[in-house]
N, C-alpha and C positions, 0 to 999 in steps of 0.2 A: 962865267960864276958858278955854274950849276950844269951837271950832265946826269942824265937818266937814262937806263937801258932797259927796253922790253924784251924779256927772254922769249916770249910766246911769238912776237911779230919780228923780232931780230932787227930792231931799228934803235937809232940814238937821238935823243931829244937834249938840245943844248940852249942855255939861256946866257947872254951876254949883257954888255952895257945898253944895248938896246931894248925896246919894249916887246920885240917878236921873238917867238920860239922858232928854232931852226929843227928840221927832221931830217935825219941823214941815214943813208944806207951804209953800214960799216963795210961791205964788200966793195964798193967802188967810191970814188972819191967825187961823190955828187951829193948836192942838197936835193931832197925830196919835194920838202914843202916849207911853207912859213905859216905859222899860227900867230894871228894877231888879234887882240882884243884888251890887253892890258894897258894903261894909261900912265904907269909909273915904273921906275926900275923894279926888276925882279929880284926875289929874294932867294929863291929855290924851286927844284922840281922834285916829284917823287912819283914813282909808278905804283898805282892802285891794284893790289891784287884780290879778286873777287873768287867767287866759286867758278866762274866760268873761264877764268884766266887773267893774265896782266895784260888788259888791253885799254887801260884807263890811265890818265896822267893828271896829276894834281900839280898847279902853278900858282905861286903868290907873289904879291908885289907889295912895296913899302906903303902904298896908300890903304891897304887893309882889305884888297880885293883877292879872293880866291876862285880860281876856275878848274872846272874838271872838262878834261878833253877825252874824247873817243878817238883814239890813234887809229882805229880801223877806217874811219869815215872823215878823220882829221876835222872835226867839229867839236864845238863847245856844248857840253850837254848840261851844264849848270854852273851858276856864279853865286857866290854868296860873300858876303863882306862883314867885317867886325862892326860894332856899333859906332856909329858916327861920332858920338861924344867922347869915345876913348882915343880919338886920333889915329895916327899911323901905326903900322905894325913894326917894330923893332926887329923881331926874331920869331920864328915858329918851328915847333917839333912836331913829327910825323910818329906816333905811337902805334905801329903797324899791328902789334899784338893785342891791342886794345881797340883797335879800329877808330882811333881818335886823333884830332890835331890840337895842339896847344898853341895857341897866339900869344905872344908877350907885347905888351903895350908900355907906356912909360911907366905906370905904376900898378897896372892890373894885367891879369890873364883871362882869356877867354877860349873855352874848350868848344870843340866841334865833333860830333859824333858820325862816323860814317854807318850808313845803313844799306844793307844789302837790297837789291831788288828781287822781290818775290817772284816765282815763276807762277803766272797768274792762273795756269790750267790745274794747278796742285792743289791738294788740301792744305799742305804744308811744305816747306822746302827740307824741313826734318822728317824723319820718319815717325809716323803717327803710330802710337803705341795702344791708345784707348779712345773710343768714342761712345759717349752715352746720350740718350734722351731726356730730358727732364721733363716728365710729365706735369709736375706742379707748376714749374715756372715757364713752361712751354718753350724750350730752347736746346739747341744741340750743344754739346760740349765735347772737345777733343784735346788730348794730350800729345805733344811732340816736343823733342829735345827737353829743354828745361822751362818750357812755357805751355799755357793753357789758352784755349780759344773758345768763346761763346760765339754761335752762330745764329743768324735769323732765321726762323723756321719758314717765314713767308717767301725768303729769296734764296737761301741756301749761301748767304754771303757772311762775312765775319761782322760780328757785333763789338766784341770786345776782345783786347788781347792782353793777357796777364804774364808779362815777360819776367824771367829768371825768378822763378818761384822756387826752384832748387838749385843747388849747387852742382849737383850731377844729374845726369840724363834721367827722366821720368821712365819707370817701368810698367807701373800699375796704377788704377785710379778706380774709385768708386765713390757712391753718394752714402749719406745717411739716411735715416728712415723719412724723414721730412723733405730730403732733397734739397735742403737749405746751405748744406756743407758739401765740401768734396775732400777726399783725402788722396794723398800721392805717397807713393813709394819709390825710392830711386835706386840707382846702381850702388850707391855707397851704403845701403842699408838704413837710410834716415825715412821716417814716416811723419808726415805734417797734415795739419788740418786747415782748410781754408774757406772763406765766405764765398759762398756762390756768386753773389752780386758784384764785388769788387776784388776778389781775390786776396783779401788781406789774410795774413797768417793768424789763425786763432789759437792753435797749441801746437805742441810737438809730443809724439809718443817715444817711447824707449827704443833707441835704434838697435838694428840688428847687426851682426858682425860683418855682414856680407850683402849683396845684392837682394832686394826684396823682389820675389818672383811674382807674388800675386797679393791682393787685398780682397777682402769680403766681409761685407757688413752684415750683422744679425739686426734686422730692424725690430723685432719682438724685444730683444734683450739689450739693445742699445750698446752692442760691443762690437769692437773692430778686430778681425783675425787677419794676421799676416803670416806669409810663408817666405823662407829665404834659404840661400844658398848656404848659410851656416848650419842648416839641418835642423832648425828650431821652428816650431808652430807656436805663435805667440796670441793670446787673447787678452785683449786690453779694454778698460771701461771708457767710455765716452761719455759719461754723465758728468764728470768733472769738467768746469769751463775753463780751467787753467792748464790742465795738463792731461795727458793720457795716462791712466794709471794701470800698469801692468797687474793683471789678475793671475795668470797661469802661463808656463812654458810647457810645451809638450815635446819630449825627446824620444827618438826612437829610429830615425832614419840613419842609414849607414852611410849615404851619399847625399847630394844635392837635393833639395826639395824644389820642384818646377810647378807644381799645381796644388790647388786647394779649393774644397767646397764645403759648405755648410747647410744644414737642414735644422731649423728650429722645432719644426713639427715632428721630426724623427729624433731630435736631441742627440743628433751625431755630427763629427766632423771628420771629414776625408782628407788626406793628404798623400802625395805621392811624389815621385821624381826619378832619379837617374838609377835607383836600386830596384826599380821595376816593382815594387811591393806597394800595395794600398792599404795604408793603416788607417782604421777606423777608430775614432776616439768618441767617448762619452762627453757630449758638450758641457754637461753641468759639473762634472767630476775630474774632467781631463784624463781619464783613466783608459787604457787601451781596450776596446771592446772586441775587435777582432781583426783579422789580416785576409785581405784578398789576394791569393796567390794564383799567377798564371803567366803575367806579362814577364817576356823574357828580357825586354829591353826598356829604355826610358819611357815613362808614362807622360804623354803631352796634354791630357786633358781629363778633369773630373767635373761631374755635374749631376746633382741630385735631380731626379725628375719628380718633383712634388706634384700632386699629393701622394702619389704612391711611393712605396718603400723600395725605390729602384735607384741605383747608382750607375751612372754612364761613366766609361773609361775609354782610351784611346792609346796607342801607343806607337812608336816610330817604325813598326814594322807593318802598318796599316791596318791593324785589328781595331774592332769597335766592339765593346764588351758592355752588357747589361747584367748587373750583379744584384741579387735579392739581398735587402738590409733589414734588420730589425725594424718593427714588430713582425715581420711576416713568419711564416711557419719556420721552425728550427731547422727543418732539412733544407731551407732554401736560403738560410743567412749566410753571407760572405761567399755565395756560390754563383760561377757564372751560369746564368740561366740562357744567354744567346751570345753568340759571337759570330760577326761578318768580317769580310775584308772589304775595305774601300777600294773598289776596282776602279781603276782609271781606263785602261784597255784590258784586252785579255792577258792573263798571267803578269800585269803589272800593277801594282798597288800604290796609291798615294796616301802620305801620312796625314790624318786629320788633325787640325792644330785648333780647332775651336768649334764651339756648339752653342746653340740657343733652344730654348724649350718653350712650347706653346701649349700650356696644360688643358685650356677650353677645348683646343681642336685635337689634342693629344698629337702633335706633330713635332718631330726632332728634326732641328736643322744643323748640318755640319759643313764646315768648311775645310777644305786640305790645301796642300802645298801647290797642287795644279793649278789652283785659281778656281775650282769647281765648287758650286754650293748645291746640296742636296737635301730635299725634304724627304723624311720617310715618317710612316704613320707606326705607332705602336699600340694601337687599339687591338690588334690581333694577339700580340705579345701578352698585353694584360689579361685579355679574356682566356689565353690559354693558361696561363698561369694562376688565374684567379686572385690578382691583385686587387685589393680593396683600397679606396682612399683612406688615408690617415689624417683625421681632423686634428687640425693644429690647436694645442692648449691654448686657453686666454693668455695673453700677456701678463707678465707679473706687474704687481702694482709697486709703485716706487719704494714703499717701506721694504717690500720682499727684495727688490734688488739691492738695496743698501744692505740689509742683512745677509745676503747671499754672497757679497763681495768682500768680506772680511778677510783679510790675509791672502797670501799667494800660495799656490800649490805647485811644487817642482815634480815633474814625472821623471823618475830615474830611467836612463838608458839602459836597456836590456845587456845582459852580460856578455851574450854572443851574438854576433850579426845573423840576420834571418837569412836562411840558406835561399839562394835565387832559383825558382822553378819555373817550367814553362807550360803551356797549355798541353802539350803532349804527356806531360807528368801528371797534371792535376785534374784535367779535364778529357781525359782520353774518351773519344766516342760521344762527347757531349752534343755535337752538333746531329749526328745520325739519332741520338734519342730524342732529341726535341724536334726532328724534322728539318725541313728546308728553312734555315734561318732568313734566307732572302725573302720568302714567302711570309713569314712571320713579322718581319720588319720590311715590308714593301716599299719601294721607291715611288714616290709622288710626283715630285719635280726635281729637275736638274738643269742648271744653267751656269755659264762661265761669268763670274763676277770681276776677278782679278787676276793678274799674273801668278799672284799667290796670296790666299786668304789667311791673314794672321789673327783676325779676330771677328766676333760676332756678337751682336747685342739685340735683345729682343724688345720691341715697343709691343707689349701685350695689350694694352687697351685698344690699340688701332691694328693688330695683327700685322704688323710690318716688321722689318729687319735693317738693321745696319751692318754693313761690311766695312772691314778695313783690311787694305791690301798693302804688299811690299812696295806697290808702285806710288805711294805717297797719296792715295786716293781714299776717300770715305763715301760711300754710296749708300743710298736708301732704296729697299726693295719691299714690293708686295710678296707675299707667301707663293704666288704665281710665279714669280721671277719677272715681273714687269719692273724696270727701273723707274723710280720715282724722282730721282734727282742726285746731283752730286755735290758735295761741298767743295767749293772751288774758292780760292783767296783773291782771285781776280777777274776781271769782265772779259778777258781775252776769247773765251769760248762761249758762244751765245746757244743756250739750249734751254728746253721746256723744263719748268720746275712744276711737278705733280703732286708733290707731297702736300697735304692739306694739315695745319697745326690743330693741335687738340681745341685750342679757344674757337678757332674758326667752324670746327665740327659741332662744337657745343652750341655756339650761336646760330648756326644753320639750324640744329634740331629744334633750340627754342623759337626760332623765328617759323618753323612749320606747324610747331604746336600752336603759336599764337594764332596763325593763320586759319588753322581749323576751329579754333575758339570762336574767333570773328565770324567765320561762315555760318556756325551754328546760331550766333547771334542774329546774323541777318536773316536766317531762315525763320527763327522765331518771330522776327518783327514782320516779315511778309505774310505770315499766317493770318486768317481772318480771326477776329475778335468779336465777343458779345457787346451789346450796349453797355454792359455794367463793367466792361473792360476785362473780363474773364476769356482766356483762350480757350477754343473749343478744338479738340483734337479727334481723331478717329476712336481712340480709346473712349472719350467721354462724349461721344456723340449720341448717347442712347438718350430717350426721352424719360420724363419722370414715370410715365405709366409703365415703360419697360422695366424701371427699376422696381416699381412696386409689384409688377408681377413676379420678380425675383424672390422677394420676400426675404426670408431667412437665410435662403441659399447665398444671395449676395453677400449678406453680412458674414457667414461662415466662410465663404471663400477670401473675404477681406481679411478676416481673422487669421485664416491658415497663411495667407500671403505674408503677412507683417508680423505673425507670430504673437499676437495679442489679442486679447478680447476686444470685441467691438459691441457696442450697443446700438441697436437698432434705433433710428430716428423715430418720433412720434407717429409720422405718418407711415412709416413701414410696419411699426409696431401693430397699427390698427388694422393693417391688412393681413396679418399672420392669423391664421385659423386658430380656434382654441383647442388646447391639447384635450385628450380624452379625460384626463383627471381633473379638468378645470371646472 
């Protein structure tokens, strides 16, 4: 009645009028095994193709019983049935492209969905493209494929999964200012906003014509920035609850844009990509402020090192550069002030793909394609060039935001393409003039985190780091390179979880503070008391006669200590000798 063939195992399975399944070797005329378990006539057989191969078989009978067999061990690994009230199954169809089975009864249909078995030791079976820590709601969030996951910070295990949030694979993700929403940009150019708790779609933004390569959110101005392969940088208003309103589009790149950075304190937006040029835009006006020339190949990374007027960049040749930005001295603006090579071994360089910045410690963390994470101190660099912190202006009021966002400003594309230059042309001798850059940007720590590090995210309040690898793993580290835990979707690997959630850390601090207060109260209760109930301490142990002897001195000292005039008591006043003029 039915025959199925496994390409990977090269065996044939057949079903006849009996209730058993026959397994055959096609190269010899001999039956290998019989699979028993059905109690009614069989309807059909299908090979189930999974990510690991075609090793499983689906069989169904007329009573409505479906079984999944592992052809390697020749055992039944799953049994499921249609609802008993629906009666037997007349026929069924296997929709392989949708991973579904549709069973037909007398008057109804019932659908079953095939779910792949996750690899337990990985963060996700799909490639993880973003991982962040929500300090407000105290949880991790990752994006992979078309789905998003929330993770329990106390165990490192999945808490919620929001499947199929986008129609195309997710490329970039970021939070809003309150960390109550997350934004997704996908490979088709779509940008969506979702509720953090339940993943519900809240609104959509105007789509790009090509893949969204990076999203960045300006917390103070409540605006979302996006860069795309369509060579546009878009600034959209997030204040509208129903839709994301496009405020302006910045055009100027001749090739695909791959990275983006924003600084509200500097009022700047930086973008770069395959053309090797870094275009710096005015945040409020959208006009081109300047161009950082020097990278001869694709730029892989941009990051403002706030509160200093410094921009970090990296390219596919292994260069790491620090640029001066307004409002620093005019001679330093849009100029490379330090350049180093990310050395893997002697004369071999590794491309830096991501970075994270810890302003309190002035520590810069980079991740490269060789899987290395390196921390560098920029304190000497800041001191050498006398960079001063730039204070961020106060956030605009709601009325100011609404007035500012009237209309859309389109920035025209330059008439001629910007000529490509290299460091040899623009900053010849810059390294010799500045001294040894490896001493100005000394290496603090270095460790191997993944096969290739594709993303880094800073947990600034805890001075810890999230790394993302092409090995489908997300890991949490201390700045000393100590592994605090792995986000794993299963329990196959038993390991210690050292990460301490922010809520537990705050609770522990409050508990210690409460213990100190209780200890002080207990000490007060144990100290001796006078019959009148007043407590005597070493500071108040003086007798009344000693106080009388101090006279006005004591009163003056008291007045000096508390900054107010003190009137001596009648007893003290009587002991004060009269002045000569009395």
